[in-house]
mmCIF file of the N, C-alpha and C atoms, coordinates in Angstrom:
data_MODEL
# 
_entry.id   MODEL 
# 
loop_
_atom_site.group_PDB 
_atom_site.id 
_atom_site.type_symbol 
_atom_site.label_atom_id 
_atom_site.label_alt_id 
_atom_site.label_comp_id 
_atom_site.label_asym_id 
_atom_site.label_entity_id 
_atom_site.label_seq_id 
_atom_site.pdbx_PDB_ins_code 
_atom_site.Cartn_x 
_atom_site.Cartn_y 
_atom_site.Cartn_z 
_atom_site.occupancy 
_atom_site.B_iso_or_equiv 
_atom_site.pdbx_formal_charge 
_atom_site.auth_seq_id 
_atom_site.auth_comp_id 
_atom_site.auth_asym_id 
_atom_site.auth_atom_id 
_atom_site.pdbx_PDB_model_num 
ATOM 1   N N  . UNK A 1 1  ? 0.616  -0.802 -0.035  1.00 0.00 ? 1  UNK A N  1 
ATOM 2   C CA . UNK A 1 1  ? -0.264 0.077  0.223   1.00 0.00 ? 1  UNK A CA 1 
ATOM 3   C C  . UNK A 1 1  ? 0.729  1.111  -0.153  1.00 0.00 ? 1  UNK A C  1 
ATOM 4   N N  . UNK A 1 2  ? 2.058  1.104  0.790   1.00 0.00 ? 2  UNK A N  1 
ATOM 5   C CA . UNK A 1 2  ? 3.066  2.572  0.692   1.00 0.00 ? 2  UNK A CA 1 
ATOM 6   C C  . UNK A 1 2  ? 3.745  2.650  -0.492  1.00 0.00 ? 2  UNK A C  1 
ATOM 7   N N  . UNK A 1 3  ? 3.948  1.953  -1.121  1.00 0.00 ? 3  UNK A N  1 
ATOM 8   C CA . UNK A 1 3  ? 4.352  1.792  -2.399  1.00 0.00 ? 3  UNK A CA 1 
ATOM 9   C C  . UNK A 1 3  ? 3.569  2.546  -3.811  1.00 0.00 ? 3  UNK A C  1 
ATOM 10  N N  . UNK A 1 4  ? 2.228  2.164  -3.303  1.00 0.00 ? 4  UNK A N  1 
ATOM 11  C CA . UNK A 1 4  ? 1.315  2.806  -4.645  1.00 0.00 ? 4  UNK A CA 1 
ATOM 12  C C  . UNK A 1 4  ? 1.276  4.272  -4.128  1.00 0.00 ? 4  UNK A C  1 
ATOM 13  N N  . UNK A 1 5  ? 1.172  4.357  -2.882  1.00 0.00 ? 5  UNK A N  1 
ATOM 14  C CA . UNK A 1 5  ? 1.178  6.375  -2.414  1.00 0.00 ? 5  UNK A CA 1 
ATOM 15  C C  . UNK A 1 5  ? 2.276  6.932  -2.773  1.00 0.00 ? 5  UNK A C  1 
ATOM 16  N N  . UNK A 1 6  ? 3.061  5.967  -2.846  1.00 0.00 ? 6  UNK A N  1 
ATOM 17  C CA . UNK A 1 6  ? 4.293  6.901  -3.029  1.00 0.00 ? 6  UNK A CA 1 
ATOM 18  C C  . UNK A 1 6  ? 4.568  7.206  -4.666  1.00 0.00 ? 6  UNK A C  1 
ATOM 19  N N  . UNK A 1 7  ? 4.254  6.146  -5.305  1.00 0.00 ? 7  UNK A N  1 
ATOM 20  C CA . UNK A 1 7  ? 3.872  6.464  -6.988  1.00 0.00 ? 7  UNK A CA 1 
ATOM 21  C C  . UNK A 1 7  ? 2.931  7.409  -7.242  1.00 0.00 ? 7  UNK A C  1 
ATOM 22  N N  . UNK A 1 8  ? 2.135  7.676  -6.498  1.00 0.00 ? 8  UNK A N  1 
ATOM 23  C CA . UNK A 1 8  ? 1.036  8.976  -6.764  1.00 0.00 ? 8  UNK A CA 1 
ATOM 24  C C  . UNK A 1 8  ? 1.638  10.004 -6.487  1.00 0.00 ? 8  UNK A C  1 
ATOM 25  N N  . UNK A 1 9  ? 2.667  10.045 -5.250  1.00 0.00 ? 9  UNK A N  1 
ATOM 26  C CA . UNK A 1 9  ? 3.213  11.082 -5.001  1.00 0.00 ? 9  UNK A CA 1 
ATOM 27  C C  . UNK A 1 9  ? 4.005  11.855 -6.113  1.00 0.00 ? 9  UNK A C  1 
ATOM 28  N N  . UNK A 1 10 ? 5.118  10.829 -6.262  1.00 0.00 ? 10 UNK A N  1 
ATOM 29  C CA . UNK A 1 10 ? 5.920  10.985 -7.723  1.00 0.00 ? 10 UNK A CA 1 
ATOM 30  C C  . UNK A 1 10 ? 5.427  11.943 -9.175  1.00 0.00 ? 10 UNK A C  1 
ATOM 31  N N  . UNK A 1 11 ? 4.158  10.854 -9.494  1.00 0.00 ? 11 UNK A N  1 
ATOM 32  C CA . UNK A 1 11 ? 3.562  11.094 -10.143 1.00 0.00 ? 11 UNK A CA 1 
ATOM 33  C C  . UNK A 1 11 ? 2.646  12.702 -10.344 1.00 0.00 ? 11 UNK A C  1 
ATOM 34  N N  . UNK A 1 12 ? 2.358  12.685 -9.199  1.00 0.00 ? 12 UNK A N  1 
ATOM 35  C CA . UNK A 1 12 ? 1.708  13.952 -8.466  1.00 0.00 ? 12 UNK A CA 1 
ATOM 36  C C  . UNK A 1 12 ? 2.597  15.590 -9.144  1.00 0.00 ? 12 UNK A C  1 
ATOM 37  N N  . UNK A 1 13 ? 4.095  15.113 -8.691  1.00 0.00 ? 13 UNK A N  1 
ATOM 38  C CA . UNK A 1 13 ? 5.055  15.799 -8.154  1.00 0.00 ? 13 UNK A CA 1 
ATOM 39  C C  . UNK A 1 13 ? 5.850  16.015 -9.890  1.00 0.00 ? 13 UNK A C  1 
ATOM 40  N N  . UNK A 1 14 ? 5.718  15.058 -11.072 1.00 0.00 ? 14 UNK A N  1 
ATOM 41  C CA . UNK A 1 14 ? 5.847  15.259 -12.142 1.00 0.00 ? 14 UNK A CA 1 
ATOM 42  C C  . UNK A 1 14 ? 4.701  16.299 -12.948 1.00 0.00 ? 14 UNK A C  1 
ATOM 43  N N  . UNK A 1 15 ? 3.573  15.830 -12.384 1.00 0.00 ? 15 UNK A N  1 
ATOM 44  C CA . UNK A 1 15 ? 2.406  16.893 -13.352 1.00 0.00 ? 15 UNK A CA 1 
ATOM 45  C C  . UNK A 1 15 ? 2.533  18.156 -12.413 1.00 0.00 ? 15 UNK A C  1 
ATOM 46  N N  . UNK A 1 16 ? 2.784  18.734 -11.500 1.00 0.00 ? 16 UNK A N  1 
ATOM 47  C CA . UNK A 1 16 ? 3.164  19.737 -10.663 1.00 0.00 ? 16 UNK A CA 1 
ATOM 48  C C  . UNK A 1 16 ? 4.208  20.742 -11.254 1.00 0.00 ? 16 UNK A C  1 
ATOM 49  N N  . UNK A 1 17 ? 5.162  20.009 -11.750 1.00 0.00 ? 17 UNK A N  1 
ATOM 50  C CA . UNK A 1 17 ? 6.624  20.499 -12.469 1.00 0.00 ? 17 UNK A CA 1 
ATOM 51  C C  . UNK A 1 17 ? 6.033  20.794 -13.824 1.00 0.00 ? 17 UNK A C  1 
ATOM 52  N N  . UNK A 1 18 ? 5.364  19.917 -14.746 1.00 0.00 ? 18 UNK A N  1 
ATOM 53  C CA . UNK A 1 18 ? 4.970  20.110 -15.843 1.00 0.00 ? 18 UNK A CA 1 
ATOM 54  C C  . UNK A 1 18 ? 4.324  21.136 -15.956 1.00 0.00 ? 18 UNK A C  1 
ATOM 55  N N  . UNK A 1 19 ? 3.265  21.450 -15.060 1.00 0.00 ? 19 UNK A N  1 
ATOM 56  C CA . UNK A 1 19 ? 2.532  22.831 -15.392 1.00 0.00 ? 19 UNK A CA 1 
ATOM 57  C C  . UNK A 1 19 ? 3.317  23.967 -14.967 1.00 0.00 ? 19 UNK A C  1 
ATOM 58  N N  . UNK A 1 20 ? 3.946  24.091 -13.513 1.00 0.00 ? 20 UNK A N  1 
ATOM 59  C CA . UNK A 1 20 ? 4.840  25.309 -13.548 1.00 0.00 ? 20 UNK A CA 1 
ATOM 60  C C  . UNK A 1 20 ? 5.955  25.382 -14.974 1.00 0.00 ? 20 UNK A C  1 
ATOM 61  N N  . UNK A 1 21 ? 6.522  24.654 -15.210 1.00 0.00 ? 21 UNK A N  1 
ATOM 62  C CA . UNK A 1 21 ? 7.256  24.742 -16.520 1.00 0.00 ? 21 UNK A CA 1 
ATOM 63  C C  . UNK A 1 21 ? 6.234  25.365 -18.072 1.00 0.00 ? 21 UNK A C  1 
ATOM 64  N N  . UNK A 1 22 ? 4.862  24.787 -17.775 1.00 0.00 ? 22 UNK A N  1 
ATOM 65  C CA . UNK A 1 22 ? 4.310  24.995 -19.021 1.00 0.00 ? 22 UNK A CA 1 
ATOM 66  C C  . UNK A 1 22 ? 3.752  26.860 -18.929 1.00 0.00 ? 22 UNK A C  1 
ATOM 67  N N  . UNK A 1 23 ? 3.434  26.787 -17.388 1.00 0.00 ? 23 UNK A N  1 
ATOM 68  C CA . UNK A 1 23 ? 2.908  28.158 -17.071 1.00 0.00 ? 23 UNK A CA 1 
ATOM 69  C C  . UNK A 1 23 ? 3.783  29.437 -17.132 1.00 0.00 ? 23 UNK A C  1 
ATOM 70  N N  . UNK A 1 24 ? 5.196  28.722 -17.040 1.00 0.00 ? 24 UNK A N  1 
ATOM 71  C CA . UNK A 1 24 ? 6.617  29.933 -16.926 1.00 0.00 ? 24 UNK A CA 1 
ATOM 72  C C  . UNK A 1 24 ? 6.688  30.185 -18.573 1.00 0.00 ? 24 UNK A C  1 
ATOM 73  N N  . UNK A 1 25 ? 6.687  29.040 -19.211 1.00 0.00 ? 25 UNK A N  1 
ATOM 74  C CA . UNK A 1 25 ? 7.256  29.366 -20.450 1.00 0.00 ? 25 UNK A CA 1 
ATOM 75  C C  . UNK A 1 25 ? 6.326  30.159 -21.415 1.00 0.00 ? 25 UNK A C  1 
ATOM 76  N N  . UNK A 1 26 ? 4.920  29.850 -20.844 1.00 0.00 ? 26 UNK A N  1 
ATOM 77  C CA . UNK A 1 26 ? 4.036  30.590 -21.437 1.00 0.00 ? 26 UNK A CA 1 
ATOM 78  C C  . UNK A 1 26 ? 3.943  32.089 -21.262 1.00 0.00 ? 26 UNK A C  1 
ATOM 79  N N  . UNK A 1 27 ? 4.636  32.600 -20.067 1.00 0.00 ? 27 UNK A N  1 
ATOM 80  C CA . UNK A 1 27 ? 4.526  33.602 -19.714 1.00 0.00 ? 27 UNK A CA 1 
ATOM 81  C C  . UNK A 1 27 ? 5.868  34.679 -20.125 1.00 0.00 ? 27 UNK A C  1 
ATOM 82  N N  . UNK A 1 28 ? 6.620  33.825 -20.703 1.00 0.00 ? 28 UNK A N  1 
ATOM 83  C CA . UNK A 1 28 ? 7.757  34.445 -21.270 1.00 0.00 ? 28 UNK A CA 1 
ATOM 84  C C  . UNK A 1 28 ? 7.460  35.519 -22.227 1.00 0.00 ? 28 UNK A C  1 
ATOM 85  N N  . UNK A 1 29 ? 6.333  34.952 -22.925 1.00 0.00 ? 29 UNK A N  1 
ATOM 86  C CA . UNK A 1 29 ? 5.937  35.934 -24.519 1.00 0.00 ? 29 UNK A CA 1 
ATOM 87  C C  . UNK A 1 29 ? 5.082  37.538 -23.722 1.00 0.00 ? 29 UNK A C  1 
ATOM 88  N N  . UNK A 1 30 ? 4.508  37.329 -22.477 1.00 0.00 ? 30 UNK A N  1 
ATOM 89  C CA . UNK A 1 30 ? 3.953  38.313 -22.027 1.00 0.00 ? 30 UNK A CA 1 
ATOM 90  C C  . UNK A 1 30 ? 4.802  39.119 -20.777 1.00 0.00 ? 30 UNK A C  1 
ATOM 91  N N  . UNK A 1 31 ? 5.406  38.890 -19.848 1.00 0.00 ? 31 UNK A N  1 
ATOM 92  C CA . UNK A 1 31 ? 6.197  39.060 -18.675 1.00 0.00 ? 31 UNK A CA 1 
ATOM 93  C C  . UNK A 1 31 ? 7.645  39.235 -18.994 1.00 0.00 ? 31 UNK A C  1 
ATOM 94  N N  . UNK A 1 32 ? 8.379  40.236 -19.386 1.00 0.00 ? 32 UNK A N  1 
ATOM 95  C CA . UNK A 1 32 ? 9.772  40.586 -19.809 1.00 0.00 ? 32 UNK A CA 1 
ATOM 96  C C  . UNK A 1 32 ? 10.520 40.090 -18.302 1.00 0.00 ? 32 UNK A C  1 
ATOM 97  N N  . UNK A 1 33 ? 10.357 40.250 -17.330 1.00 0.00 ? 33 UNK A N  1 
ATOM 98  C CA . UNK A 1 33 ? 11.023 39.252 -16.235 1.00 0.00 ? 33 UNK A CA 1 
ATOM 99  C C  . UNK A 1 33 ? 11.126 37.945 -16.166 1.00 0.00 ? 33 UNK A C  1 
ATOM 100 N N  . UNK A 1 34 ? 10.016 37.384 -16.532 1.00 0.00 ? 34 UNK A N  1 
ATOM 101 C CA . UNK A 1 34 ? 10.233 35.749 -16.819 1.00 0.00 ? 34 UNK A CA 1 
ATOM 102 C C  . UNK A 1 34 ? 10.982 35.151 -17.714 1.00 0.00 ? 34 UNK A C  1 
ATOM 103 N N  . UNK A 1 35 ? 11.626 36.141 -18.448 1.00 0.00 ? 35 UNK A N  1 
ATOM 104 C CA . UNK A 1 35 ? 12.963 35.947 -19.748 1.00 0.00 ? 35 UNK A CA 1 
ATOM 105 C C  . UNK A 1 35 ? 13.970 35.319 -19.048 1.00 0.00 ? 35 UNK A C  1 
ATOM 106 N N  . UNK A 1 36 ? 14.456 36.152 -17.876 1.00 0.00 ? 36 UNK A N  1 
ATOM 107 C CA . UNK A 1 36 ? 15.465 35.993 -17.056 1.00 0.00 ? 36 UNK A CA 1 
ATOM 108 C C  . UNK A 1 36 ? 15.358 34.366 -16.317 1.00 0.00 ? 36 UNK A C  1 
ATOM 109 N N  . UNK A 1 37 ? 14.625 33.831 -16.679 1.00 0.00 ? 37 UNK A N  1 
ATOM 110 C CA . UNK A 1 37 ? 14.579 32.748 -15.800 1.00 0.00 ? 37 UNK A CA 1 
ATOM 111 C C  . UNK A 1 37 ? 14.709 31.490 -17.050 1.00 0.00 ? 37 UNK A C  1 
ATOM 112 N N  . UNK A 1 38 ? 15.443 31.623 -17.756 1.00 0.00 ? 38 UNK A N  1 
ATOM 113 C CA . UNK A 1 38 ? 15.338 30.990 -19.111 1.00 0.00 ? 38 UNK A CA 1 
ATOM 114 C C  . UNK A 1 38 ? 16.528 29.756 -18.734 1.00 0.00 ? 38 UNK A C  1 
ATOM 115 N N  . UNK A 1 39 ? 17.255 29.776 -18.270 1.00 0.00 ? 39 UNK A N  1 
ATOM 116 C CA . UNK A 1 39 ? 18.423 29.335 -18.109 1.00 0.00 ? 39 UNK A CA 1 
ATOM 117 C C  . UNK A 1 39 ? 17.823 28.038 -17.008 1.00 0.00 ? 39 UNK A C  1 
ATOM 118 N N  . UNK A 1 40 ? 16.575 28.289 -16.255 1.00 0.00 ? 40 UNK A N  1 
ATOM 119 C CA . UNK A 1 40 ? 16.051 27.141 -15.355 1.00 0.00 ? 40 UNK A CA 1 
ATOM 120 C C  . UNK A 1 40 ? 15.032 26.297 -15.803 1.00 0.00 ? 40 UNK A C  1 
ATOM 121 N N  . UNK A 1 41 ? 14.616 26.537 -17.275 1.00 0.00 ? 41 UNK A N  1 
ATOM 122 C CA . UNK A 1 41 ? 13.211 25.883 -17.936 1.00 0.00 ? 41 UNK A CA 1 
ATOM 123 C C  . UNK A 1 41 ? 13.937 24.566 -17.878 1.00 0.00 ? 41 UNK A C  1 
ATOM 124 N N  . UNK A 1 42 ? 15.246 24.005 -18.856 1.00 0.00 ? 42 UNK A N  1 
ATOM 125 C CA . UNK A 1 42 ? 15.619 22.880 -19.164 1.00 0.00 ? 42 UNK A CA 1 
ATOM 126 C C  . UNK A 1 42 ? 15.478 22.395 -17.936 1.00 0.00 ? 42 UNK A C  1 
ATOM 127 N N  . UNK A 1 43 ? 15.658 22.336 -16.906 1.00 0.00 ? 43 UNK A N  1 
ATOM 128 C CA . UNK A 1 43 ? 16.175 21.405 -15.713 1.00 0.00 ? 43 UNK A CA 1 
ATOM 129 C C  . UNK A 1 43 ? 14.980 21.378 -15.068 1.00 0.00 ? 43 UNK A C  1 
ATOM 130 N N  . UNK A 1 44 ? 14.002 22.239 -15.349 1.00 0.00 ? 44 UNK A N  1 
ATOM 131 C CA . UNK A 1 44 ? 12.648 22.032 -14.529 1.00 0.00 ? 44 UNK A CA 1 
ATOM 132 C C  . UNK A 1 44 ? 11.916 20.876 -15.768 1.00 0.00 ? 44 UNK A C  1 
ATOM 133 N N  . UNK A 1 45 ? 11.788 21.201 -16.768 1.00 0.00 ? 45 UNK A N  1 
ATOM 134 C CA . UNK A 1 45 ? 11.365 20.032 -17.989 1.00 0.00 ? 45 UNK A CA 1 
ATOM 135 C C  . UNK A 1 45 ? 12.112 19.072 -17.448 1.00 0.00 ? 45 UNK A C  1 
ATOM 136 N N  . UNK A 1 46 ? 13.509 19.133 -17.298 1.00 0.00 ? 46 UNK A N  1 
ATOM 137 C CA . UNK A 1 46 ? 14.083 17.439 -16.924 1.00 0.00 ? 46 UNK A CA 1 
ATOM 138 C C  . UNK A 1 46 ? 13.488 16.738 -15.669 1.00 0.00 ? 46 UNK A C  1 
ATOM 139 N N  . UNK A 1 47 ? 13.279 17.520 -14.964 1.00 0.00 ? 47 UNK A N  1 
ATOM 140 C CA . UNK A 1 47 ? 12.671 16.779 -13.400 1.00 0.00 ? 47 UNK A CA 1 
ATOM 141 C C  . UNK A 1 47 ? 11.677 16.446 -13.897 1.00 0.00 ? 47 UNK A C  1 
ATOM 142 N N  . UNK A 1 48 ? 10.659 17.266 -14.511 1.00 0.00 ? 48 UNK A N  1 
ATOM 143 C CA . UNK A 1 48 ? 9.226  16.799 -14.887 1.00 0.00 ? 48 UNK A CA 1 
ATOM 144 C C  . UNK A 1 48 ? 8.942  15.786 -15.583 1.00 0.00 ? 48 UNK A C  1 
ATOM 145 N N  . UNK A 1 49 ? 10.137 15.552 -16.287 1.00 0.00 ? 49 UNK A N  1 
ATOM 146 C CA . UNK A 1 49 ? 9.756  14.333 -17.433 1.00 0.00 ? 49 UNK A CA 1 
ATOM 147 C C  . UNK A 1 49 ? 10.402 13.443 -16.613 1.00 0.00 ? 49 UNK A C  1 
ATOM 148 N N  . UNK A 1 50 ? 11.383 13.313 -16.105 1.00 0.00 ? 50 UNK A N  1 
ATOM 149 C CA . UNK A 1 50 ? 11.663 12.092 -15.058 1.00 0.00 ? 50 UNK A CA 1 
ATOM 150 C C  . UNK A 1 50 ? 10.805 11.762 -14.101 1.00 0.00 ? 50 UNK A C  1 
ATOM 151 N N  . UNK A 1 51 ? 10.400 12.583 -13.294 1.00 0.00 ? 51 UNK A N  1 
ATOM 152 C CA . UNK A 1 51 ? 8.893  12.198 -12.464 1.00 0.00 ? 51 UNK A CA 1 
ATOM 153 C C  . UNK A 1 51 ? 8.076  11.249 -13.094 1.00 0.00 ? 51 UNK A C  1 
ATOM 154 N N  . UNK A 1 52 ? 7.559  12.095 -14.029 1.00 0.00 ? 52 UNK A N  1 
ATOM 155 C CA . UNK A 1 52 ? 6.784  11.187 -14.872 1.00 0.00 ? 52 UNK A CA 1 
ATOM 156 C C  . UNK A 1 52 ? 7.292  9.957  -15.830 1.00 0.00 ? 52 UNK A C  1 
ATOM 157 N N  . UNK A 1 53 ? 8.229  9.873  -15.850 1.00 0.00 ? 53 UNK A N  1 
ATOM 158 C CA . UNK A 1 53 ? 8.609  8.646  -16.309 1.00 0.00 ? 53 UNK A CA 1 
ATOM 159 C C  . UNK A 1 53 ? 8.987  7.353  -14.996 1.00 0.00 ? 53 UNK A C  1 
ATOM 160 N N  . UNK A 1 54 ? 9.291  7.940  -14.086 1.00 0.00 ? 54 UNK A N  1 
ATOM 161 C CA . UNK A 1 54 ? 9.425  7.285  -12.861 1.00 0.00 ? 54 UNK A CA 1 
ATOM 162 C C  . UNK A 1 54 ? 8.195  6.249  -12.568 1.00 0.00 ? 54 UNK A C  1 
ATOM 163 N N  . UNK A 1 55 ? 6.768  6.917  -12.838 1.00 0.00 ? 55 UNK A N  1 
ATOM 164 C CA . UNK A 1 55 ? 5.723  6.561  -12.542 1.00 0.00 ? 55 UNK A CA 1 
ATOM 165 C C  . UNK A 1 55 ? 5.305  5.435  -13.195 1.00 0.00 ? 55 UNK A C  1 
ATOM 166 N N  . UNK A 1 56 ? 6.052  4.882  -14.265 1.00 0.00 ? 56 UNK A N  1 
ATOM 167 C CA . UNK A 1 56 ? 5.800  4.271  -15.671 1.00 0.00 ? 56 UNK A CA 1 
ATOM 168 C C  . UNK A 1 56 ? 6.620  2.908  -15.257 1.00 0.00 ? 56 UNK A C  1 
# 
């Protein structure tokens, strides 16, 4: 039972990171201050992808 809840947390974390990445990347077109975070986007995308793959 614990393993199953652990997988849900990992999957939820991956979805959360993906959502944050999508929101921030969408804001880069509208908010110039967000463009300074462009070095952070690949790291966030990798973390989200890894978390999502760990669920499978």
